[in-house]
C-alpha positions in Angstrom: -0.2 -0.2 0.1 1.3 3.3 -1.2 1.8 6.2 1.5 -1.1 8.1 -0.2 -3.3 4.7 0.5 -2.4 4.5 4.1 -3.0 8.4 4.5 -6.7 7.9 3.1 -7.4 4.7 5.3 -6.4 6.5 8.3 -8.4 9.7 7.3 -11.3 7.4 7.0 -10.9 5.7 10.1 -10.5 8.6 12.0 -13.9 9.8 10.6 -15.5 6.9 11.4 -14.3 7.0 15.1 -15.4 10.7 15.4 -18.7 9.9 14.1 -19.2 7.2 16.6 -17.7 9.3 19.4 -20.1 12.4 18.5 -23.0 9.9 18.3 -22.6 8.3 21.7 -21.5 11.9 23.0 -24.2 14.0 21.8 -27.0 11.8 21.0 -28.5 11.2 17.2 -30.3 14.7 17.4 -26.7 16.2 17.3 -25.1 13.6 15.0 -24.2 16.2 12.3 -21.8 16.6 9.6 -20.5 19.9 11.3 -20.2 18.0 14.4 -18.5 15.1 12.9 -15.8 17.5 11.1 -15.4 19.5 14.2 -14.8 16.2 16.6 -12.1 14.8 13.5 -10.4 18.0 12.6 -11.1 16.5 9.1 -12.4 18.8 6.3 -15.9 18.3 5.0 -14.2 18.1 1.5 -12.3 15.3 3.0 -15.1 13.6 4.3 -17.2 14.1 1.0 -13.8 12.6 -0.9 -13.9 9.3 1.0 -17.4 9.0 1.9 -19.6 10.7 -0.6 -22.1 12.4 1.7 -22.5 12.4 5.3 -25.2 10.0 4.8 -22.3 7.5 3.3 -20.4 8.2 6.4 -23.2 7.3 8.4 -23.7 4.0 6.3 -20.0 3.0 6.2 -20.5 3.4 10.6 -23.2 1.6 10.6 -21.9 -1.3 8.5 -18.5 -1.4 10.5 -20.5 -1.7 13.7 -22.9 -4.3 12.5 -19.6 -6.3 11.1 -18.3 -6.1 14.6 -21.5 -7.6 16.2 -21.7 -10.4 13.8 -18.2 -11.4 13.7 -18.6 -11.6 17.7 -21.7 -13.8 17.1 -20.0 -16.0 14.6 -16.7 -16.1 16.9 -18.8 -17.4 19.8 -20.7 -19.9 17.5 -18.1 -21.5 15.9 -16.6 -22.3 19.2 -19.4 -24.7 19.8 -20.4 -28.4 19.0 -24.1 -28.8 19.5 -27.3 -26.9 18.4 -28.1 -26.1 22.1 -24.5 -24.7 23.0 -24.7 -22.6 19.5 -28.1 -21.1 20.3 -26.9 -20.4 23.8 -23.8 -18.7 22.9 -25.5 -16.3 20.3 -27.6 -15.3 22.7 -24.7 -14.6 25.3 -22.6 -12.8 22.9 -25.3 -10.4 21.6 -25.9 -9.3 25.3 -22.2 -9.1 25.7 -21.6 -7.0 22.9 -24.1 -4.6 24.0 -22.6 -4.3 27.5 -18.8 -4.0 26.0 -19.7 -1.9 23.1 -22.5 0.2 23.9 -21.5 2.7 21.5 -21.4 0.3 18.6 -24.7 -1.3 19.9 -26.5 1.7 20.2 -25.4 3.4 16.8 -26.9 -0.1 15.2 -30.4 0.1 17.0 -30.9 3.8 16.5 -30.1 3.6 12.8 -32.4 0.8 12.0 -34.8 2.7 10.5 -32.9 5.7 9.5 -33.2 7.1 6.0 -29.7 7.0 5.1 -30.2 3.1 4.9 -31.8 2.7 2.0 -29.4 4.4 -0.4 -26.5 2.6 1.0 -28.0 -1.0 0.8 -25.4 -2.3 -1.3 -22.4 -1.5 0.6 -24.0 -2.3 3.8 -24.9 -5.9 2.3 -21.3 -6.3 1.4 -20.6 -6.3 5.0 -23.5 -8.4 6.2 -24.4 -10.9 3.9 -21.4 -13.1 4.2 -21.6 -13.0 7.9 -25.2 -13.7 7.8 -24.3 -16.6 5.6 -21.9 -18.0 8.1 -24.9 -17.9 10.7 -27.2 -19.7 8.3 -24.6 -22.3 7.4 -24.2 -23.3 10.8 -28.2 -23.6 11.4 -29.2 -25.5 8.3 -27.6 -28.9 9.1 -29.0 -28.7 12.4 -32.3 -27.8 10.9 -32.3 -30.7 8.5 -31.2 -33.1 11.4 -34.3 -31.9 13.2 -32.0 -30.4 16.2 -33.6 -27.0 15.5 -36.8 -25.9 14.2 -36.7 -25.9 10.5 -38.0 -22.4 9.8 -37.4 -19.7 6.9 -34.3 -18.0 7.7 -36.1 -14.6 8.5 -38.4 -16.6 11.1 -35.4 -18.2 12.4 -33.8 -15.1 12.9 -36.6 -13.5 14.6 -36.9 -16.2 17.4 -33.1 -16.4 17.9 -31.9 -12.5 17.7 -35.6 -10.8 18.1 -35.8 -11.3 21.9 -32.2 -10.7 22.5 -32.0 -7.3 20.4 -35.0 -6.1 22.0 -33.8 -6.7 25.5 -30.5 -4.9 24.5 -32.3 -2.1 22.7 -34.4 -1.3 25.7 -31.2 -1.7 28.2 -29.2 0.8 25.7 -32.0 3.3 25.7 -31.8 3.2 29.7 -34.8 1.3 30.5 -34.3 0.6 34.4 -36.5 -2.6 34.5 -33.8 -4.3 32.1 -30.9 -6.2 33.9 -28.3 -7.6 31.4 -26.8 -10.0 33.7 -30.6 -11.5 34.6 -31.1 -11.5 30.8 -27.9 -13.2 30.5 -29.0 -16.3 33.1 -32.6 -16.3 31.7 -32.7 -15.8 28.1 -30.1 -18.3 26.4 -31.9 -21.5 27.6 -35.3 -20.2 26.9 -34.7 -19.0 23.4 -33.0 -22.3 23.0 -36.3 -24.1 23.9 -38.3 -22.2 21.3 -35.9 -23.2 18.7 -35.5 -26.8 19.7 -36.3 -29.5 17.3 -38.1 -32.6 17.6 -34.8 -34.7 17.7 -33.3 -32.9 20.7 
């Protein structure tokens, strides 16, 4: 990699780090291009050069945070050997990510219905799709063998990720009734029971 390319990558990393820090410190309502350029010390022209627009920067940050979350789930999953331990590991890993990486988790949840996502579907899919495929590739043999319920992928995702994502979302929003440690004890086995197949 040439020195110019290295400088370009470092600039992009600084912009992404500044964007995440601004979103976490000031909140979504103050997540603006002016705040990010002021925090990063990088010019508006440079931001547009690397990301095309502020929406492009936000989409790149969303893709980066989502990739980090999915990599965490995959790493936990691929250390397991059974359907039960795999499901439980994914649930625990999601909650652990929310607790250990709250800024990234908060940005993911805050961006779920953001206006910038549709225009950047391809770039986001490039980060998400291969990782989702690894999760689905783990599930398919278990479903075919009857160890977990055989459902379409979106419904499988709703049963596995839906409850834990909503728990994390409420905790990240400051809901005082949500205790992540209690959730980490209670949810893995209960979610496993919802996915348990007839051969288990």
